[in-house]
mmCIF file of the N, C-alpha and C atoms, coordinates in Angstrom:
data_MODEL
# 
_entry.id   MODEL 
# 
loop_
_atom_site.group_PDB 
_atom_site.id 
_atom_site.type_symbol 
_atom_site.label_atom_id 
_atom_site.label_alt_id 
_atom_site.label_comp_id 
_atom_site.label_asym_id 
_atom_site.label_entity_id 
_atom_site.label_seq_id 
_atom_site.pdbx_PDB_ins_code 
_atom_site.Cartn_x 
_atom_site.Cartn_y 
_atom_site.Cartn_z 
_atom_site.occupancy 
_atom_site.B_iso_or_equiv 
_atom_site.pdbx_formal_charge 
_atom_site.auth_seq_id 
_atom_site.auth_comp_id 
_atom_site.auth_asym_id 
_atom_site.auth_atom_id 
_atom_site.pdbx_PDB_model_num 
ATOM 1   N N  . UNK A 1 1  ? -56.363 145.688 60.104 1.00 0.00 ? 1  UNK A N  1 
ATOM 2   C CA . UNK A 1 1  ? -56.272 144.462 60.349 1.00 0.00 ? 1  UNK A CA 1 
ATOM 3   C C  . UNK A 1 1  ? -57.314 143.987 61.222 1.00 0.00 ? 1  UNK A C  1 
ATOM 4   N N  . UNK A 1 2  ? -57.591 144.683 62.395 1.00 0.00 ? 2  UNK A N  1 
ATOM 5   C CA . UNK A 1 2  ? -58.966 144.364 62.947 1.00 0.00 ? 2  UNK A CA 1 
ATOM 6   C C  . UNK A 1 2  ? -60.016 144.062 62.175 1.00 0.00 ? 2  UNK A C  1 
ATOM 7   N N  . UNK A 1 3  ? -60.169 144.519 61.242 1.00 0.00 ? 3  UNK A N  1 
ATOM 8   C CA . UNK A 1 3  ? -61.436 144.593 60.614 1.00 0.00 ? 3  UNK A CA 1 
ATOM 9   C C  . UNK A 1 3  ? -61.867 142.521 60.014 1.00 0.00 ? 3  UNK A C  1 
ATOM 10  N N  . UNK A 1 4  ? -60.402 142.691 59.879 1.00 0.00 ? 4  UNK A N  1 
ATOM 11  C CA . UNK A 1 4  ? -60.253 140.975 59.169 1.00 0.00 ? 4  UNK A CA 1 
ATOM 12  C C  . UNK A 1 4  ? -59.950 140.126 60.244 1.00 0.00 ? 4  UNK A C  1 
ATOM 13  N N  . UNK A 1 5  ? -60.306 140.359 61.796 1.00 0.00 ? 5  UNK A N  1 
ATOM 14  C CA . UNK A 1 5  ? -60.018 139.996 63.092 1.00 0.00 ? 5  UNK A CA 1 
ATOM 15  C C  . UNK A 1 5  ? -58.925 139.219 62.855 1.00 0.00 ? 5  UNK A C  1 
ATOM 16  N N  . UNK A 1 6  ? -57.503 140.058 62.385 1.00 0.00 ? 6  UNK A N  1 
ATOM 17  C CA . UNK A 1 6  ? -56.515 140.054 62.695 1.00 0.00 ? 6  UNK A CA 1 
ATOM 18  C C  . UNK A 1 6  ? -55.578 140.628 63.695 1.00 0.00 ? 6  UNK A C  1 
ATOM 19  N N  . UNK A 1 7  ? -54.760 140.110 64.579 1.00 0.00 ? 7  UNK A N  1 
ATOM 20  C CA . UNK A 1 7  ? -54.240 140.993 65.812 1.00 0.00 ? 7  UNK A CA 1 
ATOM 21  C C  . UNK A 1 7  ? -52.426 140.705 65.585 1.00 0.00 ? 7  UNK A C  1 
ATOM 22  N N  . UNK A 1 8  ? -52.200 141.733 66.166 1.00 0.00 ? 8  UNK A N  1 
ATOM 23  C CA . UNK A 1 8  ? -50.450 141.643 66.420 1.00 0.00 ? 8  UNK A CA 1 
ATOM 24  C C  . UNK A 1 8  ? -50.184 141.222 67.834 1.00 0.00 ? 8  UNK A C  1 
ATOM 25  N N  . UNK A 1 9  ? -49.307 140.204 68.213 1.00 0.00 ? 9  UNK A N  1 
ATOM 26  C CA . UNK A 1 9  ? -48.733 139.195 69.190 1.00 0.00 ? 9  UNK A CA 1 
ATOM 27  C C  . UNK A 1 9  ? -47.728 139.892 69.740 1.00 0.00 ? 9  UNK A C  1 
ATOM 28  N N  . UNK A 1 10 ? -47.440 140.248 70.922 1.00 0.00 ? 10 UNK A N  1 
ATOM 29  C CA . UNK A 1 10 ? -45.880 140.597 71.508 1.00 0.00 ? 10 UNK A CA 1 
ATOM 30  C C  . UNK A 1 10 ? -44.744 139.294 71.010 1.00 0.00 ? 10 UNK A C  1 
ATOM 31  N N  . UNK A 1 11 ? -43.585 140.191 70.362 1.00 0.00 ? 11 UNK A N  1 
ATOM 32  C CA . UNK A 1 11 ? -42.967 139.583 69.365 1.00 0.00 ? 11 UNK A CA 1 
ATOM 33  C C  . UNK A 1 11 ? -42.898 139.096 68.077 1.00 0.00 ? 11 UNK A C  1 
ATOM 34  N N  . UNK A 1 12 ? -44.380 139.553 67.395 1.00 0.00 ? 12 UNK A N  1 
ATOM 35  C CA . UNK A 1 12 ? -44.206 139.327 65.792 1.00 0.00 ? 12 UNK A CA 1 
ATOM 36  C C  . UNK A 1 12 ? -43.238 140.443 65.207 1.00 0.00 ? 12 UNK A C  1 
ATOM 37  N N  . UNK A 1 13 ? -42.864 140.380 64.337 1.00 0.00 ? 13 UNK A N  1 
ATOM 38  C CA . UNK A 1 13 ? -41.839 140.863 63.315 1.00 0.00 ? 13 UNK A CA 1 
ATOM 39  C C  . UNK A 1 13 ? -42.936 141.252 62.025 1.00 0.00 ? 13 UNK A C  1 
ATOM 40  N N  . UNK A 1 14 ? -42.637 142.782 61.768 1.00 0.00 ? 14 UNK A N  1 
ATOM 41  C CA . UNK A 1 14 ? -43.680 143.581 60.901 1.00 0.00 ? 14 UNK A CA 1 
ATOM 42  C C  . UNK A 1 14 ? -42.184 144.182 59.891 1.00 0.00 ? 14 UNK A C  1 
ATOM 43  N N  . UNK A 1 15 ? -42.806 143.594 58.369 1.00 0.00 ? 15 UNK A N  1 
ATOM 44  C CA . UNK A 1 15 ? -41.958 144.322 57.621 1.00 0.00 ? 15 UNK A CA 1 
ATOM 45  C C  . UNK A 1 15 ? -43.077 145.132 56.595 1.00 0.00 ? 15 UNK A C  1 
ATOM 46  N N  . UNK A 1 16 ? -42.645 146.082 56.646 1.00 0.00 ? 16 UNK A N  1 
ATOM 47  C CA . UNK A 1 16 ? -43.566 147.031 55.631 1.00 0.00 ? 16 UNK A CA 1 
ATOM 48  C C  . UNK A 1 16 ? -42.907 147.138 54.330 1.00 0.00 ? 16 UNK A C  1 
ATOM 49  N N  . UNK A 1 17 ? -43.515 146.631 53.463 1.00 0.00 ? 17 UNK A N  1 
ATOM 50  C CA . UNK A 1 17 ? -42.964 146.621 51.883 1.00 0.00 ? 17 UNK A CA 1 
ATOM 51  C C  . UNK A 1 17 ? -41.702 145.996 51.881 1.00 0.00 ? 17 UNK A C  1 
ATOM 52  N N  . UNK A 1 18 ? -41.367 144.919 52.619 1.00 0.00 ? 18 UNK A N  1 
ATOM 53  C CA . UNK A 1 18 ? -39.781 144.298 52.082 1.00 0.00 ? 18 UNK A CA 1 
ATOM 54  C C  . UNK A 1 18 ? -40.213 143.348 51.344 1.00 0.00 ? 18 UNK A C  1 
ATOM 55  N N  . UNK A 1 19 ? -38.931 143.006 50.323 1.00 0.00 ? 19 UNK A N  1 
ATOM 56  C CA . UNK A 1 19 ? -39.017 141.952 49.405 1.00 0.00 ? 19 UNK A CA 1 
ATOM 57  C C  . UNK A 1 19 ? -38.322 140.813 49.845 1.00 0.00 ? 19 UNK A C  1 
ATOM 58  N N  . UNK A 1 20 ? -37.593 141.055 51.014 1.00 0.00 ? 20 UNK A N  1 
ATOM 59  C CA . UNK A 1 20 ? -36.459 140.111 51.295 1.00 0.00 ? 20 UNK A CA 1 
ATOM 60  C C  . UNK A 1 20 ? -37.304 139.335 52.833 1.00 0.00 ? 20 UNK A C  1 
ATOM 61  N N  . UNK A 1 21 ? -36.625 138.154 52.773 1.00 0.00 ? 21 UNK A N  1 
ATOM 62  C CA . UNK A 1 21 ? -37.190 137.191 54.077 1.00 0.00 ? 21 UNK A CA 1 
ATOM 63  C C  . UNK A 1 21 ? -36.478 137.828 55.466 1.00 0.00 ? 21 UNK A C  1 
ATOM 64  N N  . UNK A 1 22 ? -37.059 137.973 56.637 1.00 0.00 ? 22 UNK A N  1 
ATOM 65  C CA . UNK A 1 22 ? -35.688 138.022 57.975 1.00 0.00 ? 22 UNK A CA 1 
ATOM 66  C C  . UNK A 1 22 ? -35.048 137.161 57.631 1.00 0.00 ? 22 UNK A C  1 
ATOM 67  N N  . UNK A 1 23 ? -33.924 137.072 58.415 1.00 0.00 ? 23 UNK A N  1 
ATOM 68  C CA . UNK A 1 23 ? -32.804 136.267 58.656 1.00 0.00 ? 23 UNK A CA 1 
ATOM 69  C C  . UNK A 1 23 ? -32.569 136.338 60.066 1.00 0.00 ? 23 UNK A C  1 
ATOM 70  N N  . UNK A 1 24 ? -32.117 135.164 60.651 1.00 0.00 ? 24 UNK A N  1 
ATOM 71  C CA . UNK A 1 24 ? -31.475 135.729 62.260 1.00 0.00 ? 24 UNK A CA 1 
ATOM 72  C C  . UNK A 1 24 ? -30.132 135.708 62.331 1.00 0.00 ? 24 UNK A C  1 
ATOM 73  N N  . UNK A 1 25 ? -29.519 136.759 62.498 1.00 0.00 ? 25 UNK A N  1 
ATOM 74  C CA . UNK A 1 25 ? -27.813 137.238 62.733 1.00 0.00 ? 25 UNK A CA 1 
ATOM 75  C C  . UNK A 1 25 ? -27.308 136.571 64.461 1.00 0.00 ? 25 UNK A C  1 
ATOM 76  N N  . UNK A 1 26 ? -26.725 136.197 64.651 1.00 0.00 ? 26 UNK A N  1 
ATOM 77  C CA . UNK A 1 26 ? -25.970 135.989 65.488 1.00 0.00 ? 26 UNK A CA 1 
ATOM 78  C C  . UNK A 1 26 ? -24.548 136.303 65.584 1.00 0.00 ? 26 UNK A C  1 
ATOM 79  N N  . UNK A 1 27 ? -23.824 136.823 67.028 1.00 0.00 ? 27 UNK A N  1 
ATOM 80  C CA . UNK A 1 27 ? -22.570 137.287 67.099 1.00 0.00 ? 27 UNK A CA 1 
ATOM 81  C C  . UNK A 1 27 ? -21.832 136.654 66.182 1.00 0.00 ? 27 UNK A C  1 
ATOM 82  N N  . UNK A 1 28 ? -20.884 137.343 65.478 1.00 0.00 ? 28 UNK A N  1 
ATOM 83  C CA . UNK A 1 28 ? -19.797 137.027 64.487 1.00 0.00 ? 28 UNK A CA 1 
ATOM 84  C C  . UNK A 1 28 ? -20.202 136.788 63.348 1.00 0.00 ? 28 UNK A C  1 
ATOM 85  N N  . UNK A 1 29 ? -21.719 136.475 62.846 1.00 0.00 ? 29 UNK A N  1 
ATOM 86  C CA . UNK A 1 29 ? -21.970 136.601 61.623 1.00 0.00 ? 29 UNK A CA 1 
ATOM 87  C C  . UNK A 1 29 ? -21.825 137.931 60.696 1.00 0.00 ? 29 UNK A C  1 
ATOM 88  N N  . UNK A 1 30 ? -21.740 137.447 59.534 1.00 0.00 ? 30 UNK A N  1 
ATOM 89  C CA . UNK A 1 30 ? -21.709 138.734 58.573 1.00 0.00 ? 30 UNK A CA 1 
ATOM 90  C C  . UNK A 1 30 ? -22.955 138.308 57.277 1.00 0.00 ? 30 UNK A C  1 
ATOM 91  N N  . UNK A 1 31 ? -23.599 139.337 57.594 1.00 0.00 ? 31 UNK A N  1 
ATOM 92  C CA . UNK A 1 31 ? -24.469 139.013 56.279 1.00 0.00 ? 31 UNK A CA 1 
ATOM 93  C C  . UNK A 1 31 ? -24.249 140.197 55.160 1.00 0.00 ? 31 UNK A C  1 
ATOM 94  N N  . UNK A 1 32 ? -24.426 139.512 53.718 1.00 0.00 ? 32 UNK A N  1 
ATOM 95  C CA . UNK A 1 32 ? -24.435 140.601 52.517 1.00 0.00 ? 32 UNK A CA 1 
ATOM 96  C C  . UNK A 1 32 ? -25.588 140.782 51.990 1.00 0.00 ? 32 UNK A C  1 
ATOM 97  N N  . UNK A 1 33 ? -26.137 141.703 51.288 1.00 0.00 ? 33 UNK A N  1 
ATOM 98  C CA . UNK A 1 33 ? -27.063 141.650 50.093 1.00 0.00 ? 33 UNK A CA 1 
ATOM 99  C C  . UNK A 1 33 ? -26.591 142.485 49.187 1.00 0.00 ? 33 UNK A C  1 
ATOM 100 N N  . UNK A 1 34 ? -26.621 141.621 48.228 1.00 0.00 ? 34 UNK A N  1 
ATOM 101 C CA . UNK A 1 34 ? -26.419 142.401 46.741 1.00 0.00 ? 34 UNK A CA 1 
ATOM 102 C C  . UNK A 1 34 ? -27.794 142.961 46.080 1.00 0.00 ? 34 UNK A C  1 
ATOM 103 N N  . UNK A 1 35 ? -27.896 144.188 45.438 1.00 0.00 ? 35 UNK A N  1 
ATOM 104 C CA . UNK A 1 35 ? -29.027 144.525 44.899 1.00 0.00 ? 35 UNK A CA 1 
ATOM 105 C C  . UNK A 1 35 ? -28.407 144.803 43.556 1.00 0.00 ? 35 UNK A C  1 
ATOM 106 N N  . UNK A 1 36 ? -27.576 144.283 42.684 1.00 0.00 ? 36 UNK A N  1 
ATOM 107 C CA . UNK A 1 36 ? -26.881 144.372 41.418 1.00 0.00 ? 36 UNK A CA 1 
ATOM 108 C C  . UNK A 1 36 ? -26.693 145.752 40.981 1.00 0.00 ? 36 UNK A C  1 
ATOM 109 N N  . UNK A 1 37 ? -27.298 146.519 40.069 1.00 0.00 ? 37 UNK A N  1 
ATOM 110 C CA . UNK A 1 37 ? -26.932 147.831 39.645 1.00 0.00 ? 37 UNK A CA 1 
ATOM 111 C C  . UNK A 1 37 ? -26.913 148.844 40.867 1.00 0.00 ? 37 UNK A C  1 
ATOM 112 N N  . UNK A 1 38 ? -27.938 148.439 41.797 1.00 0.00 ? 38 UNK A N  1 
ATOM 113 C CA . UNK A 1 38 ? -27.742 149.427 42.974 1.00 0.00 ? 38 UNK A CA 1 
ATOM 114 C C  . UNK A 1 38 ? -26.978 149.312 43.883 1.00 0.00 ? 38 UNK A C  1 
ATOM 115 N N  . UNK A 1 39 ? -26.305 148.270 43.802 1.00 0.00 ? 39 UNK A N  1 
ATOM 116 C CA . UNK A 1 39 ? -25.481 148.218 44.761 1.00 0.00 ? 39 UNK A CA 1 
ATOM 117 C C  . UNK A 1 39 ? -25.088 147.028 45.793 1.00 0.00 ? 39 UNK A C  1 
ATOM 118 N N  . UNK A 1 40 ? -24.452 146.973 46.830 1.00 0.00 ? 40 UNK A N  1 
ATOM 119 C CA . UNK A 1 40 ? -24.517 145.790 47.441 1.00 0.00 ? 40 UNK A CA 1 
ATOM 120 C C  . UNK A 1 40 ? -24.270 146.342 48.947 1.00 0.00 ? 40 UNK A C  1 
ATOM 121 N N  . UNK A 1 41 ? -24.298 145.702 49.826 1.00 0.00 ? 41 UNK A N  1 
ATOM 122 C CA . UNK A 1 41 ? -24.035 145.998 51.428 1.00 0.00 ? 41 UNK A CA 1 
ATOM 123 C C  . UNK A 1 41 ? -24.262 145.145 52.390 1.00 0.00 ? 41 UNK A C  1 
ATOM 124 N N  . UNK A 1 42 ? -22.865 144.981 53.282 1.00 0.00 ? 42 UNK A N  1 
ATOM 125 C CA . UNK A 1 42 ? -22.823 144.235 54.381 1.00 0.00 ? 42 UNK A CA 1 
ATOM 126 C C  . UNK A 1 42 ? -22.668 144.744 55.857 1.00 0.00 ? 42 UNK A C  1 
ATOM 127 N N  . UNK A 1 43 ? -22.992 143.751 56.601 1.00 0.00 ? 43 UNK A N  1 
ATOM 128 C CA . UNK A 1 43 ? -23.020 144.255 58.028 1.00 0.00 ? 43 UNK A CA 1 
ATOM 129 C C  . UNK A 1 43 ? -22.660 143.190 58.802 1.00 0.00 ? 43 UNK A C  1 
ATOM 130 N N  . UNK A 1 44 ? -21.750 143.281 59.747 1.00 0.00 ? 44 UNK A N  1 
ATOM 131 C CA . UNK A 1 44 ? -21.337 142.209 60.690 1.00 0.00 ? 44 UNK A CA 1 
ATOM 132 C C  . UNK A 1 44 ? -21.673 142.443 62.172 1.00 0.00 ? 44 UNK A C  1 
ATOM 133 N N  . UNK A 1 45 ? -22.034 141.461 62.378 1.00 0.00 ? 45 UNK A N  1 
ATOM 134 C CA . UNK A 1 45 ? -22.580 141.452 64.059 1.00 0.00 ? 45 UNK A CA 1 
ATOM 135 C C  . UNK A 1 45 ? -21.343 141.253 65.134 1.00 0.00 ? 45 UNK A C  1 
ATOM 136 N N  . UNK A 1 46 ? -21.389 142.130 66.045 1.00 0.00 ? 46 UNK A N  1 
ATOM 137 C CA . UNK A 1 46 ? -19.888 142.011 66.926 1.00 0.00 ? 46 UNK A CA 1 
ATOM 138 C C  . UNK A 1 46 ? -20.702 141.590 68.325 1.00 0.00 ? 46 UNK A C  1 
# 
């Protein structure tokens, strides 16, 4: 990145190879991701 003049600043989020956008989760939220034939997953923030 430095070669291209780009820098990472504190607080930046780096996703390596993710195909999903990041979402903000708050206490009490339940998030579910469905990947079709690969299955689904959910997580609840308490």
